[in-house]
C-alpha positions in Angstrom: -11.5 -6.1 3.5 -8.8 -7.9 3.0 -8.2 -11.8 3.7 -4.1 -11.8 4.4 -2.7 -14.9 4.3 -6.3 -16.3 5.6 -7.2 -14.0 7.8 -9.7 -10.9 7.5 -8.3 -7.8 8.1 -10.2 -4.5 7.7 -8.7 -1.9 5.4 -10.1 1.3 4.9 -11.6 2.2 1.3 -7.7 4.6 0.5 -6.1 1.2 2.3 -7.8 -1.2 0.2 -7.2 1.5 -3.1 -3.1 1.4 -2.0 -3.2 -2.9 -1.1 -4.5 -2.8 -5.0 -2.1 -1.0 -7.2 0.6 -2.2 -4.7 -0.4 -5.9 -5.5 -0.5 -5.2 -9.4 2.7 -4.0 -9.4 4.6 -6.9 -6.9 7.6 -7.0 -7.1 8.5 -2.8 -8.7 8.5 0.0 -7.2 5.6 2.5 -7.6 6.0 6.4 -7.3 3.9 8.3 -4.1 3.4 9.8 -7.5 1.1 7.1 -8.6 0.1 6.2 -5.3 -1.5 10.1 -5.3 -2.8 9.3 -8.9 -4.7 6.3 -7.7 -5.9 7.9 -5.2 -7.4 11.2 -6.2 -9.1 8.7 -9.3 -11.7 9.2 -6.3 -12.4 13.1 -6.9 -10.5 13.4 -3.9 -6.9 16.0 -3.5 -4.2 13.8 -1.7 -0.7 15.1 0.1 2.3 13.0 -0.4 2.1 13.1 3.8 -1.0 11.8 3.4 0.5 8.4 1.5 2.9 7.9 4.0 0.6 8.4 6.7 -1.9 5.3 4.8 1.1 3.2 3.8 1.8 3.3 7.4 -1.5 2.0 8.9 -1.4 -0.5 6.1 1.6 -1.5 7.0 0.6 -1.7 10.5 -2.4 -4.3 9.8 -0.3 -6.5 7.1 3.0 -6.9 9.4 2.0 -10.7 10.4 1.2 -11.2 6.6 4.0 -12.8 3.8 4.2 -9.4 2.4 5.2 -6.1 3.7 6.4 -2.7 1.7 9.3 -1.2 1.4 10.1 1.9 1.0 12.8 3.0 -1.8 13.9 6.8 -0.2 13.3 9.6 -2.4 11.6 7.5 -5.0 8.7 4.5 -3.8 7.5 1.7 -2.2 7.6 -1.7 -3.7 5.5 -4.6 -2.3 8.2 -8.0 -1.2 6.9 -11.2 -0.5 8.6 -12.7 2.5 10.8 -16.0 2.6 9.6 -18.3 5.0 
């Protein structure tokens, strides 16, 4: 569970793990490999395709908040604040 813009958002453990990594590196590029490493810490193998699925789900859940996940094609993802 996370709070985004004062509202509770239910996240899976993997979504929460991805969000944590992106928040720690907010404004900086996070490669898919770095995200895979993070999720593999739990002893499970995770593919790049799985990362894309989790990022998609996470985007949907935070889309009304003050942050967004930008894709840097071929490189990874970057968490950005939305101006407003």
